[in-house]
C-alpha positions in Angstrom: 39.6 54.0 29.5 36.9 53.8 26.5 33.2 53.1 27.4 33.6 49.4 25.6 36.2 48.7 28.4 34.1 50.7 30.9 31.0 48.4 29.9 33.0 45.1 30.6 34.1 46.0 33.7 31.0 47.2 35.3 31.2 46.3 39.0 28.8 47.4 41.8 29.8 50.2 43.9 28.6 52.4 46.7 26.9 55.1 45.2 25.7 58.2 47.8 21.9 58.5 47.1 21.4 62.3 48.2 24.4 63.3 45.8 23.4 60.8 43.3 19.6 62.7 42.9 21.3 66.2 43.3 23.3 65.6 40.5 21.3 63.8 38.4 18.2 66.5 38.8 21.3 69.4 37.9 22.2 67.1 34.6 18.8 66.7 33.7 17.8 70.0 34.1 20.7 71.2 32.0 20.2 69.0 29.1 16.3 70.2 29.1 17.4 73.8 29.1 20.1 73.4 27.2 18.0 71.6 24.1 15.5 74.3 24.7 17.7 77.8 24.2 19.9 76.0 21.6 16.7 74.6 19.4 15.4 78.3 20.2 18.3 79.8 18.9 19.2 78.0 15.7 16.0 77.6 14.8 15.4 81.6 14.8 18.8 82.0 13.6 17.8 79.3 10.3 14.8 81.3 9.5 16.4 84.5 9.5 19.1 83.5 7.3 17.1 81.0 4.6 13.3 81.2 5.8 10.6 83.0 3.7 7.2 84.5 5.4 5.7 82.2 3.4 7.1 78.9 4.6 6.0 76.8 8.0 9.7 77.0 9.0 9.1 73.2 9.7 12.3 71.6 8.5 14.2 74.7 9.9 12.8 74.3 13.6 13.5 70.6 12.9 17.2 71.5 11.7 17.3 73.4 14.7 16.7 70.8 17.0 18.8 68.3 15.4 22.0 71.0 16.0 20.4 71.1 19.4 20.2 67.7 20.3 23.9 66.8 18.8 25.6 70.3 20.8 23.9 68.3 23.9 24.9 65.3 23.4 28.4 65.7 22.7 28.3 68.6 25.8 27.6 65.3 27.8 29.9 62.6 26.2 32.9 65.4 26.5 31.7 66.3 30.6 31.1 62.5 31.1 34.6 61.8 33.0 34.3 65.2 35.1 33.7 63.9 39.1 30.7 65.6 39.4 29.1 63.4 36.6 30.7 60.3 38.4 27.3 58.9 39.9 24.9 60.1 37.4 27.5 58.1 34.4 27.2 55.4 36.8 23.7 55.0 36.6 23.0 55.2 33.4 25.7 52.7 32.6 24.4 50.5 34.9 20.4 50.6 33.7 22.5 50.0 30.5 23.9 46.6 31.8 20.9 45.9 33.1 18.9 46.2 30.2 21.2 44.2 28.4 20.3 41.3 30.7 17.0 41.7 31.0 16.6 41.0 27.0 18.1 38.1 27.6 16.5 37.2 31.2 14.1 35.0 29.3 16.7 32.6 28.1 19.1 32.8 31.4 16.4 32.6 34.1 15.2 28.8 33.5 18.9 27.8 33.4 19.2 28.4 37.2 17.1 25.4 38.0 19.5 23.9 36.1 22.7 24.9 38.0 24.4 26.8 35.3 26.6 29.1 37.1 26.9 31.3 34.6 23.3 32.0 34.6 23.3 32.3 38.4 26.0 34.9 38.3 24.6 37.1 35.5 21.5 36.9 37.9 23.1 37.1 40.9 24.4 40.6 39.6 21.3 41.5 38.0 19.2 41.5 41.2 22.2 42.9 43.4 22.2 46.1 40.9 18.6 46.6 40.6 18.1 46.6 44.4 20.2 49.5 44.0 18.7 51.0 41.3 15.6 50.4 42.7 16.9 51.9 46.1 18.7 55.1 44.5 15.2 55.7 42.5 13.2 55.4 45.5 11.2 52.2 43.1 9.9 50.4 46.4 7.2 48.4 44.7 9.4 46.3 43.2 11.3 45.0 46.0 9.7 43.1 47.6 9.8 40.6 44.1 12.9 41.3 43.7 14.0 40.4 47.2 11.9 36.7 46.4 13.7 36.1 43.5 17.2 37.0 44.9 16.7 34.6 48.0 15.4 32.1 46.0 19.0 32.3 43.3 20.8 32.6 47.1 19.1 29.4 48.0 20.8 27.8 44.4 24.0 29.1 45.1 24.4 27.6 48.7 23.1 24.7 47.3 26.1 24.3 45.1 28.5 24.8 48.0 29.3 28.5 45.8 30.5 31.8 46.7 29.4 34.2 44.1 30.0 38.5 44.3 28.9 40.3 41.9 32.7 41.1 40.8 32.3 37.5 38.9 29.9 39.3 36.7 31.4 40.3 33.5 29.4 41.3 30.2 30.9 38.8 27.9 28.9 36.1 29.8 25.9 37.4 28.4 27.3 36.3 24.7 26.7 33.1 25.8 22.8 33.5 25.5 
């Protein structure tokens, strides 16, 4: 399934917090170590091949870093479908989807008061996705504010006699705002 299709079908699902955090730490450490080792190795090789004693080697060091970024990015992209990466990729995609909503939130939230169904679906997804994300990252400071907004939205949904789930959301709804 391509990334574009996956993005449109971003559904919330339960995630094992301990497994996610363990895998995230390992992936993050691997990225940092990979960037460090590859950039140092590439920079050293480039300097030995192309450098001279009088140069600052800034451009060669930068080229080594760029090569490292490209190799690590390719590796992450290549292994994103591996079962080990499942929770990490899910959270990355969730954050990306929530960020898209957040950028349009100032246009969407006022429409809830006008009982706009699309706005309610989007914000319901955002509140539930944000709650899951905050709980996975132990960001309990903002959970209370989020709960207040979610309760207000739930009240509006009940007043309209609607039954919304996060599965009602798809990213194409955002194009309307």
